[in-house]
N, CA, C and O atoms as a GROMACS GRO file, in nm:
protein
  392
    1MET      N    1   3.541  11.999   4.007
    1MET     CA    2   3.676  11.964   3.931
    1MET      C    3   3.531  11.828   3.783
    1MET      O    4   3.435  11.751   3.788
    2SER      N    5   3.635  11.900   3.675
    2SER     CA    6   3.552  11.800   3.540
    2SER      C    7   3.589  11.639   3.572
    2SER      O    8   3.649  11.577   3.660
    3GLN      N    9   3.540  11.618   3.488
    3GLN     CA   10   3.549  11.434   3.555
    3GLN      C   11   3.680  11.430   3.370
    3GLN      O   12   3.749  11.331   3.392
    4SER      N   13   3.716  11.475   3.264
    4SER     CA   14   3.832  11.452   3.300
    4SER      C   15   4.008  11.472   3.332
    4SER      O   16   4.114  11.427   3.287
    5ASN      N   17   3.958  11.574   3.447
    5ASN     CA   18   4.095  11.600   3.547
    5ASN      C   19   4.055  11.485   3.679
    5ASN      O   20   4.088  11.531   3.788
    6ILE      N   21   3.993  11.347   3.687
    6ILE     CA   22   4.017  11.294   3.720
    6ILE      C   23   4.096  11.156   3.743
    6ILE      O   24   4.115  11.124   3.626
    7TRP      N   25   4.151  11.058   3.819
    7TRP     CA   26   4.206  11.018   3.786
    7TRP      C   27   4.133  10.902   3.912
    7TRP      O   28   4.106  10.942   4.026
    8GLN      N   29   4.100  10.694   3.844
    8GLN     CA   30   4.076  10.660   3.985
    8GLN      C   31   4.206  10.547   3.946
    8GLN      O   32   4.250  10.517   3.835
    9ASP      N   33   4.240  10.507   4.062
    9ASP     CA   34   4.335  10.365   4.033
    9ASP      C   35   4.268  10.275   4.070
    9ASP      O   36   4.204  10.267   4.174
   10PRO      N   37   4.282  10.180   3.961
   10PRO     CA   38   4.229  10.111   3.912
   10PRO      C   39   4.221   9.928   4.016
   10PRO      O   40   4.150   9.828   4.018
   11ASP      N   41   4.380   9.997   4.103
   11ASP     CA   42   4.373   9.823   4.164
   11ASP      C   43   4.285   9.874   4.327
   11ASP      O   44   4.270   9.782   4.407
   12LEU      N   45   4.231  10.010   4.369
   12LEU     CA   46   4.085   9.995   4.440
   12LEU      C   47   4.042   9.880   4.504
   12LEU      O   48   4.035   9.848   4.623
   13GLY      N   49   4.002   9.801   4.357
   13GLY     CA   50   3.906   9.671   4.384
   13GLY      C   51   3.969   9.560   4.491
   13GLY      O   52   3.894   9.488   4.556
   14MET      N   53   4.145   9.551   4.508
   14MET     CA   54   4.190   9.463   4.614
   14MET      C   55   4.186   9.562   4.684
   14MET      O   56   4.300   9.607   4.669
   15VAL      N   57   4.120   9.645   4.770
   15VAL     CA   58   4.096   9.667   4.907
   15VAL      C   59   3.996   9.606   4.934
   15VAL      O   60   3.914   9.549   4.861
   16ARG      N   61   4.003   9.621   5.070
   16ARG     CA   62   3.893   9.482   5.176
   16ARG      C   63   3.882   9.537   5.303
   16ARG      O   64   3.949   9.638   5.322
   17ASP      N   65   3.821   9.499   5.387
   17ASP     CA   66   3.794   9.587   5.540
   17ASP      C   67   3.893   9.418   5.670
   17ASP      O   68   3.854   9.308   5.709
   18VAL      N   69   3.989   9.478   5.683
   18VAL     CA   70   4.081   9.417   5.706
   18VAL      C   71   4.084   9.466   5.845
   18VAL      O   72   4.001   9.548   5.885
   19VAL      N   73   4.203   9.405   5.938
   19VAL     CA   74   4.201   9.351   6.065
   19VAL      C   75   4.384   9.359   6.030
   19VAL      O   76   4.449   9.293   5.949
   20ALA      N   77   4.434   9.469   6.130
   20ALA     CA   78   4.544   9.494   6.151
   20ALA      C   79   4.610   9.373   6.189
   20ALA      O   80   4.539   9.321   6.275
   21HIS      N   81   4.777   9.258   6.155
   21HIS     CA   82   4.793   9.145   6.223
   21HIS      C   83   4.867   9.188   6.343
   21HIS      O   84   4.893   9.103   6.428
   22THR      N   85   4.904   9.317   6.360
   22THR     CA   86   4.982   9.324   6.528
   22THR      C   87   4.947   9.463   6.484
   22THR      O   88   4.939   9.526   6.378
   23SER      N   89   4.932   9.480   6.602
   23SER     CA   90   5.004   9.636   6.712
   23SER      C   91   5.117   9.683   6.761
   23SER      O   92   5.147   9.798   6.794
   24ASP      N   93   5.178   9.582   6.761
   24ASP     CA   94   5.303   9.604   6.714
   24ASP      C   95   5.418   9.691   6.664
   24ASP      O   96   5.506   9.752   6.724
   25GLY      N   97   5.398   9.680   6.574
   25GLY     CA   98   5.520   9.735   6.506
   25GLY      C   99   5.520   9.673   6.338
   25GLY      O  100   5.432   9.595   6.301
   26CYS      N  101   5.608   9.710   6.267
   26CYS     CA  102   5.622   9.660   6.127
   26CYS      C  103   5.635   9.494   6.156
   26CYS      O  104   5.741   9.463   6.210
   27VAL      N  105   5.562   9.407   6.135
   27VAL     CA  106   5.613   9.256   6.098
   27VAL      C  107   5.736   9.221   6.068
   27VAL      O  108   5.800   9.153   6.148
   28GLY      N  109   5.784   9.256   5.963
   28GLY     CA  110   5.911   9.257   5.927
   28GLY      C  111   6.046   9.268   5.972
   28GLY      O  112   6.143   9.193   5.979
   29CYS      N  113   6.020   9.383   6.000
   29CYS     CA  114   6.130   9.461   6.145
   29CYS      C  115   6.099   9.398   6.303
   29CYS      O  116   6.199   9.417   6.372
   30LEU      N  117   6.012   9.343   6.363
   30LEU     CA  118   5.973   9.300   6.465
   30LEU      C  119   6.083   9.163   6.467
   30LEU      O  120   6.163   9.136   6.557
   31ALA      N  121   6.049   9.062   6.295
   31ALA     CA  122   6.094   8.924   6.294
   31ALA      C  123   6.250   8.933   6.317
   31ALA      O  124   6.325   8.855   6.376
   32LEU      N  125   6.282   9.083   6.235
   32LEU     CA  126   6.425   9.102   6.253
   32LEU      C  127   6.526   9.192   6.341
   32LEU      O  128   6.642   9.218   6.310
   33GLY      N  129   6.453   9.234   6.466
   33GLY     CA  130   6.490   9.310   6.514
   33GLY      C  131   6.536   9.444   6.507
   33GLY      O  132   6.610   9.493   6.592
   34THR      N  133   6.488   9.513   6.394
   34THR     CA  134   6.526   9.593   6.330
   34THR      C  135   6.450   9.722   6.330
   34THR      O  136   6.343   9.680   6.374
   35ARG      N  137   6.430   9.869   6.309
   35ARG     CA  138   6.374   9.978   6.314
   35ARG      C  139   6.304  10.024   6.238
   35ARG      O  140   6.358  10.040   6.128
   36TRP      N  141   6.134  10.079   6.249
   36TRP     CA  142   6.099  10.148   6.129
   36TRP      C  143   6.073  10.275   6.176
   36TRP      O  144   6.080  10.284   6.298
   37ASN      N  145   6.034  10.412   6.095
   37ASN     CA  146   6.038  10.518   6.100
   37ASN      C  147   5.882  10.492   6.094
   37ASN      O  148   5.832  10.524   6.202
   38HIS      N  149   5.791  10.446   6.007
   38HIS     CA  150   5.618  10.482   5.912
   38HIS      C  151   5.594  10.365   5.935
   38HIS      O  152   5.692  10.292   5.917
   39LEU      N  153   5.502  10.314   5.969
   39LEU     CA  154   5.364  10.213   5.946
   39LEU      C  155   5.302  10.246   5.786
   39LEU      O  156   5.293  10.349   5.720
   40MET      N  157   5.272  10.133   5.768
   40MET     CA  158   5.148  10.089   5.678
   40MET      C  159   5.057   9.986   5.679
   40MET      O  160   5.103   9.875   5.704
   41LEU      N  161   4.911   9.996   5.653
   41LEU     CA  162   4.854   9.876   5.699
   41LEU      C  163   4.834   9.866   5.528
   41LEU      O  164   4.798   9.953   5.448
   42CYS      N  165   4.886   9.672   5.502
   42CYS     CA  166   4.800   9.606   5.393
   42CYS      C  167   4.652   9.669   5.378
   42CYS      O  168   4.598   9.648   5.486
   43LEU      N  169   4.583   9.722   5.313
   43LEU     CA  170   4.464   9.686   5.287
   43LEU      C  171   4.392   9.580   5.202
   43LEU      O  172   4.270   9.559   5.194
   44SER      N  173   4.504   9.509   5.132
   44SER     CA  174   4.406   9.364   5.107
   44SER      C  175   4.354   9.240   5.181
   44SER      O  176   4.258   9.164   5.169
   45CYS      N  177   4.522   9.262   5.315
   45CYS     CA  178   4.528   9.149   5.413
   45CYS      C  179   4.523   9.205   5.596
   45CYS      O  180   4.496   9.123   5.684
   46GLY      N  181   4.540   9.291   5.615
   46GLY     CA  182   4.606   9.311   5.693
   46GLY      C  183   4.741   9.331   5.750
   46GLY      O  184   4.757   9.348   5.871
   47TYR      N  185   4.857   9.329   5.649
   47TYR     CA  186   4.985   9.308   5.732
   47TYR      C  187   5.071   9.438   5.735
   47TYR      O  188   5.066   9.503   5.631
   48VAL      N  189   5.130   9.475   5.812
   48VAL     CA  190   5.165   9.572   5.924
   48VAL      C  191   5.278   9.601   5.897
   48VAL      O  192   5.352   9.590   5.995
   49GLY      N  193   5.340   9.642   5.785
   49GLY     CA  194   5.465   9.676   5.735
   49GLY      C  195   5.545   9.860   5.734
   49GLY      O  196   5.472   9.958   5.717
   50CYS      N  197   5.658   9.872   5.748
   50CYS     CA  198   5.752   9.976   5.788
   50CYS      C  199   5.717  10.076   5.651
   50CYS      O  200   5.610  10.036   5.607
   51SER      N  201   5.761  10.177   5.578
   51SER     CA  202   5.733  10.296   5.491
   51SER      C  203   5.879  10.302   5.402
   51SER      O  204   5.978  10.243   5.444
   52ASP      N  205   5.880  10.389   5.261
   52ASP     CA  206   5.982  10.332   5.241
   52ASP      C  207   6.049  10.478   5.309
   52ASP      O  208   6.166  10.503   5.280
   53SER      N  209   5.997  10.545   5.373
   53SER     CA  210   6.096  10.611   5.455
   53SER      C  211   6.166  10.527   5.639
   53SER      O  212   6.201  10.589   5.738
   54SER      N  213   6.164  10.429   5.626
   54SER     CA  214   6.189  10.324   5.681
   54SER      C  215   6.307  10.287   5.655
   54SER      O  216   6.331  10.360   5.559
   55PRO      N  217   6.440  10.198   5.679
   55PRO     CA  218   6.549  10.111   5.603
   55PRO      C  219   6.478  10.048   5.526
   55PRO      O  220   6.456  10.081   5.410
   56MET      N  221   6.429   9.942   5.586
   56MET     CA  222   6.420   9.805   5.503
   56MET      C  223   6.295   9.789   5.400
   56MET      O  224   6.306   9.706   5.309
   57ARG      N  225   6.139   9.890   5.415
   57ARG     CA  226   6.106   9.872   5.340
   57ARG      C  227   6.002   9.768   5.338
   57ARG      O  228   5.963   9.725   5.229
   58HIS      N  229   5.961   9.731   5.433
   58HIS     CA  230   5.865   9.594   5.443
   58HIS      C  231   5.766   9.618   5.359
   58HIS      O  232   5.739   9.527   5.281
   59ALA      N  233   5.690   9.738   5.352
   59ALA     CA  234   5.533   9.779   5.288
   59ALA      C  235   5.540   9.727   5.145
   59ALA      O  236   5.483   9.644   5.074
   60ARG      N  237   5.670   9.846   5.137
   60ARG     CA  238   5.682   9.788   4.975
   60ARG      C  239   5.720   9.611   4.937
   60ARG      O  240   5.630   9.563   4.868
   61HIS      N  241   5.774   9.563   4.952
   61HIS     CA  242   5.854   9.448   4.955
   61HIS      C  243   5.712   9.364   5.001
   61HIS      O  244   5.670   9.296   4.907
   62HIS      N  245   5.635   9.355   5.118
   62HIS     CA  246   5.503   9.332   5.110
   62HIS      C  247   5.400   9.324   4.984
   62HIS      O  248   5.329   9.229   4.949
   63ALA      N  249   5.415   9.461   4.925
   63ALA     CA  250   5.336   9.488   4.806
   63ALA      C  251   5.371   9.433   4.667
   63ALA      O  252   5.289   9.442   4.576
   64GLU      N  253   5.519   9.361   4.645
   64GLU     CA  254   5.562   9.331   4.553
   64GLU      C  255   5.603   9.195   4.537
   64GLU      O  256   5.678   9.144   4.453
   65THR      N  257   5.533   9.140   4.642
   65THR     CA  258   5.544   8.979   4.649
   65THR      C  259   5.463   8.917   4.681
   65THR      O  260   5.471   8.794   4.676
   66SER      N  261   5.343   8.989   4.729
   66SER     CA  262   5.258   8.960   4.776
   66SER      C  263   5.087   9.002   4.619
   66SER      O  264   4.973   8.963   4.641
   67GLY      N  265   5.121   9.073   4.500
   67GLY     CA  266   5.022   9.164   4.478
   67GLY      C  267   4.882   9.168   4.507
   67GLY      O  268   4.777   9.125   4.458
   68HIS      N  269   4.951   9.288   4.684
   68HIS     CA  270   4.870   9.326   4.726
   68HIS      C  271   4.868   9.512   4.714
   68HIS      O  272   4.870   9.574   4.820
   69PRO      N  273   4.865   9.573   4.612
   69PRO     CA  274   4.914   9.677   4.583
   69PRO      C  275   4.888   9.805   4.671
   69PRO      O  276   4.969   9.896   4.651
   70ILE      N  277   4.802   9.826   4.754
   70ILE     CA  278   4.706   9.950   4.864
   70ILE      C  279   4.746   9.889   5.019
   70ILE      O  280   4.738   9.782   5.080
   71ALA      N  281   4.780   9.986   5.035
   71ALA     CA  282   4.844  10.029   5.199
   71ALA      C  283   4.777  10.196   5.232
   71ALA      O  284   4.770  10.299   5.165
   72GLN      N  285   4.748  10.168   5.326
   72GLN     CA  286   4.740  10.318   5.457
   72GLN      C  287   4.772  10.297   5.507
   72GLN      O  288   4.761  10.196   5.576
   73SER      N  289   4.909  10.473   5.512
   73SER     CA  290   4.978  10.514   5.661
   73SER      C  291   4.831  10.526   5.809
   73SER      O  292   4.722  10.581   5.825
   74LEU      N  293   4.949  10.409   5.905
   74LEU     CA  294   4.874  10.414   6.005
   74LEU      C  295   4.938  10.526   6.149
   74LEU      O  296   4.921  10.525   6.270
   75HIS      N  297   5.013  10.608   6.056
   75HIS     CA  298   5.034  10.736   6.163
   75HIS      C  299   4.909  10.845   6.187
   75HIS      O  300   4.842  10.871   6.087
   76ALA      N  301   4.876  10.907   6.305
   76ALA     CA  302   4.809  10.935   6.348
   76ALA      C  303   4.772  11.049   6.306
   76ALA      O  304   4.842  11.150   6.308
   77GLY      N  305   4.622  11.040   6.252
   77GLY     CA  306   4.552  11.187   6.156
   77GLY      C  307   4.642  11.186   6.085
   77GLY      O  308   4.719  11.281   6.100
   78ASP      N  309   4.677  11.084   5.980
   78ASP     CA  310   4.714  11.065   5.820
   78ASP      C  311   4.576  11.017   5.768
   78ASP      O  312   4.520  10.921   5.821
   79ASP      N  313   4.520  11.089   5.655
   79ASP     CA  314   4.398  10.996   5.590
   79ASP      C  315   4.474  10.980   5.440
   79ASP      O  316   4.466  11.077   5.366
   80TRP      N  317   4.522  10.900   5.409
   80TRP     CA  318   4.617  10.879   5.292
   80TRP      C  319   4.655  10.703   5.240
   80TRP      O  320   4.702  10.623   5.321
   81ARG      N  321   4.635  10.678   5.143
   81ARG     CA  322   4.695  10.556   5.080
   81ARG      C  323   4.771  10.623   4.980
   81ARG      O  324   4.779  10.735   4.929
   82TRP      N  325   4.848  10.460   4.967
   82TRP     CA  326   4.976  10.419   4.828
   82TRP      C  327   4.945  10.323   4.758
   82TRP      O  328   4.944  10.207   4.799
   83CYS      N  329   4.918  10.357   4.653
   83CYS     CA  330   4.970  10.199   4.578
   83CYS      C  331   5.065  10.214   4.506
   83CYS      O  332   5.075  10.279   4.402
   84TYR      N  333   5.168  10.127   4.584
   84TYR     CA  334   5.260  10.032   4.558
   84TYR      C  335   5.314  10.046   4.430
   84TYR      O  336   5.423  10.086   4.388
   85ALA      N  337   5.184   9.990   4.361
   85ALA     CA  338   5.168   9.941   4.182
   85ALA      C  339   5.184  10.050   4.071
   85ALA      O  340   5.232  10.016   3.962
   86HIS      N  341   5.150  10.167   4.093
   86HIS     CA  342   5.156  10.272   4.052
   86HIS      C  343   5.250  10.392   4.117
   86HIS      O  344   5.281  10.496   4.060
   87ASP      N  345   5.279  10.358   4.224
   87ASP     CA  346   5.386  10.491   4.291
   87ASP      C  347   5.295  10.629   4.318
   87ASP      O  348   5.350  10.739   4.314
   88ALA      N  349   5.179  10.619   4.340
   88ALA     CA  350   5.111  10.703   4.362
   88ALA      C  351   4.968  10.659   4.513
   88ALA      O  352   4.904  10.566   4.561
   89PRO      N  353   5.005  10.869   4.528
   89PRO     CA  354   4.928  10.832   4.650
   89PRO      C  355   4.772  10.856   4.610
   89PRO      O  356   4.742  10.924   4.512
   90ILE      N  357   4.653  10.780   4.715
   90ILE     CA  358   4.562  10.760   4.715
   90ILE      C  359   4.484  10.901   4.807
   90ILE      O  360   4.484  10.865   4.925
   91THR      N  361   4.416  11.049   4.797
   91THR     CA  362   4.387  11.063   4.905
   91THR      C  363   4.230  11.023   4.912
   91THR      O  364   4.179  10.942   4.835
   92ALA      N  365   4.156  11.099   5.023
   92ALA     CA  366   3.970  11.140   5.018
   92ALA      C  367   3.972  11.218   4.910
   92ALA      O  368   4.059  11.295   4.869
   93PRO      N  369   3.812  11.175   4.847
   93PRO     CA  370   3.806  10.990   4.844
   93PRO      C  371   3.857  10.905   4.817
   93PRO      O  372   3.939  10.964   4.747
   94TYR      N  373   3.880  10.826   4.811
   94TYR     CA  374   3.991  10.734   4.779
   94TYR      C  375   3.968  10.709   4.661
   94TYR      O  376   3.859  10.710   4.604
   95GLY      N  377   4.095  10.680   4.609
   95GLY     CA  378   4.031  10.680   4.462
   95GLY      C  379   4.092  10.762   4.330
   95GLY      O  380   4.114  10.733   4.212
   96TYR      N  381   4.106  10.873   4.407
   96TYR     CA  382   4.085  10.984   4.272
   96TYR      C  383   4.204  11.124   4.363
   96TYR      O  384   4.212  11.172   4.476
   97ARG      N  385   4.269  11.138   4.244
   97ARG     CA  386   4.381  11.219   4.223
   97ARG      C  387   4.356  11.320   4.187
   97ARG      O  388   4.242  11.365   4.196
   98THR      N  389   4.424  11.363   4.153
   98THR     CA  390   4.365  11.561   3.991
   98THR      C  391   4.541  11.519   3.963
   98THR      O  392   4.606  11.581   3.879
   0.00000   0.00000   0.00000
């Protein structure tokens, strides 16, 4: 792959070593008593929210209100992250996509 075909997400500097706030599910859905389909972990603070495939989209709302753009899928076997600021997937090695 040539260097000109590589894009690095500029928000990767926001990624930290985090601990999930809960292992029980989406923080927002748990508070509201609503359901989620897929969970995402905020890689800036550890917030656990539901993905865009869920009715409430708490992970996106968290990203937009907190300024924490990158979340990682918590689905077993998944190895991807999403940048909400750029609406773009981030695949391993993290930060690059063609």
